PQR file of N, CA, C, O and H, with PARSE charges and radii, in Angstrom:
ATOM      1  N   MET A   1     -41.622  92.878 140.138 -0.4000 1.5000
ATOM      2  CA  MET A   1     -43.037  92.586 140.261 -0.0000 2.0000
ATOM      3  C   MET A   1     -43.502  92.886 141.692  0.5500 1.7000
ATOM      4  O   MET A   1     -42.740  92.715 142.644 -0.5500 1.4000
ATOM      5  N   THR A   2     -44.708  93.316 141.832 -0.4000 1.5000
ATOM      6  CA  THR A   2     -45.269  93.743 143.101 -0.0000 2.0000
ATOM      7  C   THR A   2     -45.667  92.579 143.975  0.5500 1.7000
ATOM      8  O   THR A   2     -46.300  91.633 143.506 -0.5500 1.4000
ATOM      9  H   THR A   2     -45.327  93.455 141.059  0.4000 1.0000
ATOM     10  N   LYS A   3     -45.298  92.641 145.261 -0.4000 1.5000
ATOM     11  CA  LYS A   3     -45.683  91.620 146.235 -0.0000 2.0000
ATOM     12  C   LYS A   3     -46.996  92.070 146.871  0.5500 1.7000
ATOM     13  O   LYS A   3     -47.316  93.257 146.937 -0.5500 1.4000
ATOM     14  H   LYS A   3     -44.784  93.410 145.641  0.4000 1.0000
ATOM     15  N   TYR A   4     -47.747  91.054 147.339 -0.4000 1.5000
ATOM     16  CA  TYR A   4     -49.013  91.321 148.019 -0.0000 2.0000
ATOM     17  C   TYR A   4     -49.040  90.567 149.351  0.5500 1.7000
ATOM     18  O   TYR A   4     -48.600  89.422 149.447 -0.5500 1.4000
ATOM     19  H   TYR A   4     -47.486  90.090 147.285  0.4000 1.0000
ATOM     20  N   GLU A   5     -49.578  91.253 150.391 -0.4000 1.5000
ATOM     21  CA  GLU A   5     -49.612  90.642 151.735 -0.0000 2.0000
ATOM     22  C   GLU A   5     -51.020  90.323 152.145  0.5500 1.7000
ATOM     23  O   GLU A   5     -51.932  91.120 151.926 -0.5500 1.4000
ATOM     24  H   GLU A   5     -49.936  92.183 150.313  0.4000 1.0000
ATOM     25  N   CYS A   6     -51.206  89.184 152.730 -0.4000 1.5000
ATOM     26  CA  CYS A   6     -52.511  88.799 153.258 -0.0000 2.0000
ATOM     27  C   CYS A   6     -52.764  89.565 154.533  0.5500 1.7000
ATOM     28  O   CYS A   6     -51.954  89.504 155.458 -0.5500 1.4000
ATOM     29  H   CYS A   6     -50.465  88.536 152.908  0.4000 1.0000
ATOM     30  N   THR A   7     -53.889  90.299 154.611 -0.4000 1.5000
ATOM     31  CA  THR A   7     -54.173  91.129 155.750 -0.0000 2.0000
ATOM     32  C   THR A   7     -54.655  90.296 156.914  0.5500 1.7000
ATOM     33  O   THR A   7     -54.724  90.806 158.033 -0.5500 1.4000
ATOM     34  H   THR A   7     -54.547  90.348 153.859  0.4000 1.0000
ATOM     35  N   ALA A   8     -54.994  89.031 156.703 -0.4000 1.5000
ATOM     36  CA  ALA A   8     -55.497  88.135 157.756 -0.0000 2.0000
ATOM     37  C   ALA A   8     -54.343  87.516 158.511  0.5500 1.7000
ATOM     38  O   ALA A   8     -54.367  87.457 159.740 -0.5500 1.4000
ATOM     39  H   ALA A   8     -54.938  88.617 155.794  0.4000 1.0000
ATOM     40  N   CYS A   9     -53.303  87.039 157.773 -0.4000 1.5000
ATOM     41  CA  CYS A   9     -52.245  86.275 158.476 -0.0000 2.0000
ATOM     42  C   CYS A   9     -50.825  86.764 158.241  0.5500 1.7000
ATOM     43  O   CYS A   9     -49.905  86.332 158.936 -0.5500 1.4000
ATOM     44  H   CYS A   9     -53.284  87.087 156.774  0.4000 1.0000
ATOM     45  N   GLY A  10     -50.624  87.665 157.267 -0.4000 1.5000
ATOM     46  CA  GLY A  10     -49.292  88.213 157.001 -0.0000 2.0000
ATOM     47  C   GLY A  10     -48.522  87.494 155.916  0.5500 1.7000
ATOM     48  O   GLY A  10     -47.393  87.881 155.617 -0.5500 1.4000
ATOM     49  H   GLY A  10     -51.371  88.016 156.702  0.4000 1.0000
ATOM     50  N   TYR A  11     -49.100  86.445 155.304 -0.4000 1.5000
ATOM     51  CA  TYR A  11     -48.419  85.737 154.205 -0.0000 2.0000
ATOM     52  C   TYR A  11     -48.180  86.748 153.070  0.5500 1.7000
ATOM     53  O   TYR A  11     -49.057  87.550 152.749 -0.5500 1.4000
ATOM     54  H   TYR A  11     -50.018  86.131 155.547  0.4000 1.0000
ATOM     55  N   VAL A  12     -47.009  86.699 152.484 -0.4000 1.5000
ATOM     56  CA  VAL A  12     -46.655  87.588 151.373 -0.0000 2.0000
ATOM     57  C   VAL A  12     -46.560  86.767 150.104  0.5500 1.7000
ATOM     58  O   VAL A  12     -45.755  85.841 150.010 -0.5500 1.4000
ATOM     59  H   VAL A  12     -46.296  86.048 152.744  0.4000 1.0000
ATOM     60  N   TYR A  13     -47.402  87.117 149.109 -0.4000 1.5000
ATOM     61  CA  TYR A  13     -47.302  86.484 147.786 -0.0000 2.0000
ATOM     62  C   TYR A  13     -46.236  87.198 146.975  0.5500 1.7000
ATOM     63  O   TYR A  13     -46.357  88.385 146.672 -0.5500 1.4000
ATOM     64  H   TYR A  13     -48.056  87.869 149.185  0.4000 1.0000
ATOM     65  N   ASP A  14     -45.183  86.451 146.625 -0.4000 1.5000
ATOM     66  CA  ASP A  14     -44.107  87.019 145.833 -0.0000 2.0000
ATOM     67  C   ASP A  14     -44.186  86.416 144.408  0.5500 1.7000
ATOM     68  O   ASP A  14     -43.952  85.224 144.210 -0.5500 1.4000
ATOM     69  H   ASP A  14     -45.085  85.487 146.872  0.4000 1.0000
ATOM     70  N   PRO A  15     -44.510  87.246 143.463 -0.5600 1.5000
ATOM     71  CA  PRO A  15     -44.683  86.727 142.051  0.2800 2.0000
ATOM     72  C   PRO A  15     -43.444  86.025 141.547  0.5500 1.7000
ATOM     73  O   PRO A  15     -43.554  85.102 140.740 -0.5500 1.4000
ATOM     74  N   ALA A  16     -42.253  86.434 141.998 -0.4000 1.5000
ATOM     75  CA  ALA A  16     -41.028  85.808 141.536 -0.0000 2.0000
ATOM     76  C   ALA A  16     -40.977  84.302 141.981  0.5500 1.7000
ATOM     77  O   ALA A  16     -40.400  83.461 141.292 -0.5500 1.4000
ATOM     78  H   ALA A  16     -42.164  87.184 142.653  0.4000 1.0000
ATOM     79  N   GLN A  17     -41.592  84.007 143.141 -0.4000 1.5000
ATOM     80  CA  GLN A  17     -41.626  82.622 143.612 -0.0000 2.0000
ATOM     81  C   GLN A  17     -42.916  81.895 143.226  0.5500 1.7000
ATOM     82  O   GLN A  17     -42.927  80.668 143.124 -0.5500 1.4000
ATOM     83  H   GLN A  17     -42.060  84.691 143.701  0.4000 1.0000
ATOM     84  N   GLY A  18     -43.978  82.626 143.018 -0.4000 1.5000
ATOM     85  CA  GLY A  18     -45.263  81.962 142.733 -0.0000 2.0000
ATOM     86  C   GLY A  18     -45.772  81.200 143.953  0.5500 1.7000
ATOM     87  O   GLY A  18     -45.445  81.535 145.091 -0.5500 1.4000
ATOM     88  H   GLY A  18     -43.969  83.622 143.101  0.4000 1.0000
ATOM     89  N   ASP A  19     -46.552  80.200 143.704 -0.4000 1.5000
ATOM     90  CA  ASP A  19     -47.062  79.294 144.753 -0.0000 2.0000
ATOM     91  C   ASP A  19     -47.093  77.901 144.160  0.5500 1.7000
ATOM     92  O   ASP A  19     -48.164  77.339 143.931 -0.5500 1.4000
ATOM     93  H   ASP A  19     -46.818  79.928 142.779  0.4000 1.0000
ATOM     94  N   PRO A  20     -45.903  77.337 143.909 -0.5600 1.5000
ATOM     95  CA  PRO A  20     -45.791  76.039 143.206  0.2800 2.0000
ATOM     96  C   PRO A  20     -46.582  74.905 143.863  0.5500 1.7000
ATOM     97  O   PRO A  20     -47.077  74.015 143.171 -0.5500 1.4000
ATOM     98  N   GLU A  21     -46.705  74.930 145.219 -0.4000 1.5000
ATOM     99  CA  GLU A  21     -47.420  73.883 145.910 -0.0000 2.0000
ATOM    100  C   GLU A  21     -48.899  73.860 145.537  0.5500 1.7000
ATOM    101  O   GLU A  21     -49.582  72.845 145.678 -0.5500 1.4000
ATOM    102  H   GLU A  21     -46.302  75.653 145.781  0.4000 1.0000
ATOM    103  N   ASN A  22     -49.380  75.028 145.049 -0.4000 1.5000
ATOM    104  CA  ASN A  22     -50.797  75.100 144.616 -0.0000 2.0000
ATOM    105  C   ASN A  22     -50.948  75.343 143.117  0.5500 1.7000
ATOM    106  O   ASN A  22     -51.984  75.831 142.666 -0.5500 1.4000
ATOM    107  H   ASN A  22     -48.825  75.852 144.935  0.4000 1.0000
ATOM    108  N   GLY A  23     -49.917  75.003 142.347 -0.4000 1.5000
ATOM    109  CA  GLY A  23     -49.992  75.011 140.935 -0.0000 2.0000
ATOM    110  C   GLY A  23     -49.785  76.406 140.271  0.5500 1.7000
ATOM    111  O   GLY A  23     -50.152  76.620 139.115 -0.5500 1.4000
ATOM    112  H   GLY A  23     -49.075  74.607 142.713  0.4000 1.0000
ATOM    113  N   ILE A  24     -49.197  77.323 141.031 -0.4000 1.5000
ATOM    114  CA  ILE A  24     -48.935  78.668 140.500 -0.0000 2.0000
ATOM    115  C   ILE A  24     -47.438  78.773 140.217  0.5500 1.7000
ATOM    116  O   ILE A  24     -46.622  78.719 141.137 -0.5500 1.4000
ATOM    117  H   ILE A  24     -48.899  77.150 141.969  0.4000 1.0000
ATOM    118  N   ALA A  25     -47.072  78.926 138.908 -0.4000 1.5000
ATOM    119  CA  ALA A  25     -45.692  78.960 138.519 -0.0000 2.0000
ATOM    120  C   ALA A  25     -45.013  80.235 138.904  0.5500 1.7000
ATOM    121  O   ALA A  25     -45.642  81.291 138.957 -0.5500 1.4000
ATOM    122  H   ALA A  25     -47.735  78.969 138.161  0.4000 1.0000
ATOM    123  N   PRO A  26     -43.700  80.147 139.181 -0.5600 1.5000
ATOM    124  CA  PRO A  26     -42.921  81.372 139.423  0.2800 2.0000
ATOM    125  C   PRO A  26     -43.116  82.322 138.242  0.5500 1.7000
ATOM    126  O   PRO A  26     -43.225  81.894 137.093 -0.5500 1.4000
ATOM    127  N   GLY A  27     -43.159  83.623 138.549 -0.4000 1.5000
ATOM    128  CA  GLY A  27     -43.331  84.619 137.507 -0.0000 2.0000
ATOM    129  C   GLY A  27     -44.812  85.018 137.272  0.5500 1.7000
ATOM    130  O   GLY A  27     -45.123  85.864 136.434 -0.5500 1.4000
ATOM    131  H   GLY A  27     -43.070  83.972 139.482  0.4000 1.0000
ATOM    132  N   THR A  28     -45.693  84.381 138.037 -0.4000 1.5000
ATOM    133  CA  THR A  28     -47.144  84.694 137.889 -0.0000 2.0000
ATOM    134  C   THR A  28     -47.507  85.922 138.694  0.5500 1.7000
ATOM    135  O   THR A  28     -47.406  85.898 139.920 -0.5500 1.4000
ATOM    136  H   THR A  28     -45.440  83.694 138.718  0.4000 1.0000
ATOM    137  N   ALA A  29     -47.926  86.994 138.047 -0.4000 1.5000
ATOM    138  CA  ALA A  29     -48.329  88.222 138.697 -0.0000 2.0000
ATOM    139  C   ALA A  29     -49.608  87.982 139.522  0.5500 1.7000
ATOM    140  O   ALA A  29     -50.442  87.144 139.180 -0.5500 1.4000
ATOM    141  H   ALA A  29     -48.008  87.014 137.051  0.4000 1.0000
ATOM    142  N   PHE A  30     -49.728  88.741 140.611 -0.4000 1.5000
ATOM    143  CA  PHE A  30     -50.874  88.639 141.512 -0.0000 2.0000
ATOM    144  C   PHE A  30     -52.193  88.756 140.710  0.5500 1.7000
ATOM    145  O   PHE A  30     -53.147  88.009 140.928 -0.5500 1.4000
ATOM    146  H   PHE A  30     -49.051  89.422 140.889  0.4000 1.0000
ATOM    147  N   ALA A  31     -52.200  89.726 139.776 -0.4000 1.5000
ATOM    148  CA  ALA A  31     -53.396  89.961 138.991 -0.0000 2.0000
ATOM    149  C   ALA A  31     -53.757  88.762 138.067  0.5500 1.7000
ATOM    150  O   ALA A  31     -54.900  88.624 137.631 -0.5500 1.4000
ATOM    151  H   ALA A  31     -51.425  90.333 139.599  0.4000 1.0000
ATOM    152  N   ASP A  32     -52.769  87.918 137.792 -0.4000 1.5000
ATOM    153  CA  ASP A  32     -53.008  86.760 136.930 -0.0000 2.0000
ATOM    154  C   ASP A  32     -53.358  85.492 137.693  0.5500 1.7000
ATOM    155  O   ASP A  32     -53.582  84.441 137.092 -0.5500 1.4000
ATOM    156  H   ASP A  32     -51.840  88.030 138.146  0.4000 1.0000
ATOM    157  N   LEU A  33     -53.404  85.589 139.007 -0.4000 1.5000
ATOM    158  CA  LEU A  33     -53.805  84.393 139.780 -0.0000 2.0000
ATOM    159  C   LEU A  33     -55.271  84.075 139.525  0.5500 1.7000
ATOM    160  O   LEU A  33     -56.073  84.988 139.330 -0.5500 1.4000
ATOM    161  H   LEU A  33     -53.223  86.442 139.495  0.4000 1.0000
ATOM    162  N   PRO A  34     -55.637  82.790 139.524 -0.5600 1.5000
ATOM    163  CA  PRO A  34     -57.054  82.448 139.327  0.2800 2.0000
ATOM    164  C   PRO A  34     -57.929  83.089 140.382  0.5500 1.7000
ATOM    165  O   PRO A  34     -57.501  83.277 141.521 -0.5500 1.4000
ATOM    166  N   GLU A  35     -59.124  83.417 140.017 -0.4000 1.5000
ATOM    167  CA  GLU A  35     -60.080  84.053 141.004 -0.0000 2.0000
ATOM    168  C   GLU A  35     -60.329  83.187 142.194  0.5500 1.7000
ATOM    169  O   GLU A  35     -60.644  83.713 143.261 -0.5500 1.4000
ATOM    170  H   GLU A  35     -59.471  83.264 139.092  0.4000 1.0000
ATOM    171  N   ASP A  36     -60.205  81.851 142.075 -0.4000 1.5000
ATOM    172  CA  ASP A  36     -60.430  80.965 143.213 -0.0000 2.0000
ATOM    173  C   ASP A  36     -59.221  80.670 144.052  0.5500 1.7000
ATOM    174  O   ASP A  36     -59.282  79.877 144.992 -0.5500 1.4000
ATOM    175  H   ASP A  36     -59.950  81.423 141.208  0.4000 1.0000
ATOM    176  N   TRP A  37     -58.080  81.329 143.705 -0.4000 1.5000
ATOM    177  CA  TRP A  37     -56.862  81.129 144.488 -0.0000 2.0000
ATOM    178  C   TRP A  37     -57.087  81.699 145.860  0.5500 1.7000
ATOM    179  O   TRP A  37     -57.696  82.759 146.006 -0.5500 1.4000
ATOM    180  H   TRP A  37     -58.031  81.973 142.941  0.4000 1.0000
ATOM    181  N   VAL A  38     -56.584  80.979 146.910 -0.4000 1.5000
ATOM    182  CA  VAL A  38     -56.681  81.451 148.255 -0.0000 2.0000
ATOM    183  C   VAL A  38     -55.312  81.452 148.928  0.5500 1.7000
ATOM    184  O   VAL A  38     -54.381  80.803 148.450 -0.5500 1.4000
ATOM    185  H   VAL A  38     -56.090  80.118 146.792  0.4000 1.0000
ATOM    186  N   CYS A  39     -55.191  82.171 150.022 -0.4000 1.5000
ATOM    187  CA  CYS A  39     -53.963  82.259 150.777 -0.0000 2.0000
ATOM    188  C   CYS A  39     -53.611  80.820 151.228  0.5500 1.7000
ATOM    189  O   CYS A  39     -54.415  80.131 151.856 -0.5500 1.4000
ATOM    190  H   CYS A  39     -55.947  82.698 150.410  0.4000 1.0000
ATOM    191  N   PRO A  40     -52.367  80.396 150.876 -0.5600 1.5000
ATOM    192  CA  PRO A  40     -51.941  79.033 151.276  0.2800 2.0000
ATOM    193  C   PRO A  40     -51.826  78.804 152.796  0.5500 1.7000
ATOM    194  O   PRO A  40     -51.805  77.663 153.257 -0.5500 1.4000
ATOM    195  N   LEU A  41     -51.752  79.887 153.557 -0.4000 1.5000
ATOM    196  CA  LEU A  41     -51.640  79.695 154.993 -0.0000 2.0000
ATOM    197  C   LEU A  41     -52.964  79.737 155.732  0.5500 1.7000
ATOM    198  O   LEU A  41     -53.185  78.925 156.631 -0.5500 1.4000
ATOM    199  H   LEU A  41     -51.769  80.815 153.183  0.4000 1.0000
ATOM    200  N   CYS A  42     -53.863  80.671 155.378 -0.4000 1.5000
ATOM    201  CA  CYS A  42     -55.106  80.794 156.154 -0.0000 2.0000
ATOM    202  C   CYS A  42     -56.377  80.608 155.327  0.5500 1.7000
ATOM    203  O   CYS A  42     -57.467  80.488 155.885 -0.5500 1.4000
ATOM    204  H   CYS A  42     -53.684  81.331 154.648  0.4000 1.0000
ATOM    205  N   GLY A  43     -56.242  80.582 153.983 -0.4000 1.5000
ATOM    206  CA  GLY A  43     -57.416  80.247 153.150 -0.0000 2.0000
ATOM    207  C   GLY A  43     -58.323  81.389 152.740  0.5500 1.7000
ATOM    208  O   GLY A  43     -59.377  81.155 152.148 -0.5500 1.4000
ATOM    209  H   GLY A  43     -55.356  80.679 153.529  0.4000 1.0000
ATOM    210  N   VAL A  44     -57.931  82.642 153.050 -0.4000 1.5000
ATOM    211  CA  VAL A  44     -58.819  83.717 152.621 -0.0000 2.0000
ATOM    212  C   VAL A  44     -58.602  84.027 151.100  0.5500 1.7000
ATOM    213  O   VAL A  44     -57.579  83.656 150.526 -0.5500 1.4000
ATOM    214  H   VAL A  44     -57.075  82.832 153.531  0.4000 1.0000
ATOM    215  N   GLY A  45     -59.545  84.681 150.503 -0.4000 1.5000
ATOM    216  CA  GLY A  45     -59.449  84.994 149.088 -0.0000 2.0000
ATOM    217  C   GLY A  45     -58.549  86.167 148.740  0.5500 1.7000
ATOM    218  O   GLY A  45     -58.033  86.865 149.613 -0.5500 1.4000
ATOM    219  H   GLY A  45     -60.377  84.982 150.970  0.4000 1.0000
ATOM    220  N   LYS A  46     -58.374  86.364 147.439 -0.4000 1.5000
ATOM    221  CA  LYS A  46     -57.516  87.429 146.938 -0.0000 2.0000
ATOM    222  C   LYS A  46     -57.918  88.789 147.411  0.5500 1.7000
ATOM    223  O   LYS A  46     -57.069  89.674 147.518 -0.5500 1.4000
ATOM    224  H   LYS A  46     -58.792  85.797 146.729  0.4000 1.0000
ATOM    225  N   GLU A  47     -59.206  89.000 147.707 -0.4000 1.5000
ATOM    226  CA  GLU A  47     -59.694  90.285 148.091 -0.0000 2.0000
ATOM    227  C   GLU A  47     -59.123  90.734 149.454  0.5500 1.7000
ATOM    228  O   GLU A  47     -59.182  91.914 149.799 -0.5500 1.4000
ATOM    229  H   GLU A  47     -59.896  88.281 147.621  0.4000 1.0000
ATOM    230  N   GLU A  48     -58.581  89.794 150.204 -0.4000 1.5000
ATOM    231  CA  GLU A  48     -57.996  90.083 151.515 -0.0000 2.0000
ATOM    232  C   GLU A  48     -56.500  90.501 151.462  0.5500 1.7000
ATOM    233  O   GLU A  48     -55.874  90.736 152.496 -0.5500 1.4000
ATOM    234  H   GLU A  48     -58.532  88.835 149.923  0.4000 1.0000
ATOM    235  N   PHE A  49     -55.954  90.585 150.235 -0.4000 1.5000
ATOM    236  CA  PHE A  49     -54.564  90.909 150.065 -0.0000 2.0000
ATOM    237  C   PHE A  49     -54.403  92.395 149.716  0.5500 1.7000
ATOM    238  O   PHE A  49     -55.248  92.985 149.042 -0.5500 1.4000
ATOM    239  H   PHE A  49     -56.463  90.394 149.396  0.4000 1.0000
ATOM    240  N   GLU A  50     -53.293  92.986 150.193 -0.4000 1.5000
ATOM    241  CA  GLU A  50     -52.997  94.399 149.884 -0.0000 2.0000
ATOM    242  C   GLU A  50     -51.589  94.459 149.288  0.5500 1.7000
ATOM    243  O   GLU A  50     -50.698  93.696 149.661 -0.5500 1.4000
ATOM    244  H   GLU A  50     -52.607  92.507 150.741  0.4000 1.0000
ATOM    245  N   GLU A  51     -51.423  95.394 148.351 -0.4000 1.5000
ATOM    246  CA  GLU A  51     -50.104  95.586 147.789 -0.0000 2.0000
ATOM    247  C   GLU A  51     -49.067  96.029 148.825  0.5500 1.7000
ATOM    248  O   GLU A  51     -49.330  96.906 149.648 -0.5500 1.4000
ATOM    249  H   GLU A  51     -52.147  96.014 148.049  0.4000 1.0000
ATOM    250  N   VAL A  52     -47.876  95.403 148.769 -0.4000 1.5000
ATOM    251  CA  VAL A  52     -46.806  95.790 149.656 -0.0000 2.0000
ATOM    252  C   VAL A  52     -46.129  97.043 149.052  0.5500 1.7000
ATOM    253  O   VAL A  52     -45.656  97.010 147.916 -0.5500 1.4000
ATOM    254  H   VAL A  52     -47.663  94.691 148.101  0.4000 1.0000
ATOM    255  N   LYS A  53     -46.092  98.103 149.796 -0.4000 1.5000
ATOM    256  CA  LYS A  53     -45.509  99.339 149.313 -0.0000 2.0000
ATOM    257  C   LYS A  53     -43.977  99.327 149.418  0.5500 1.7000
ATOM    258  O   LYS A  53     -43.325 100.304 149.048 -0.5500 1.4000
ATOM    259  H   LYS A  53     -46.477  98.131 150.719  0.4000 1.0000
TER
END
């Protein structure tokens, strides 16, 4: 699964780990995150994330 990095702070969303502290189960693809999900470190929206190549 593709990882995505926050361009504001460098946090990397790893679908294999999810974001359990914010109710996102492991195995949740970035595209399947709720539209109102924000970076757990700096609070920016999904639009500030870029695919990790």
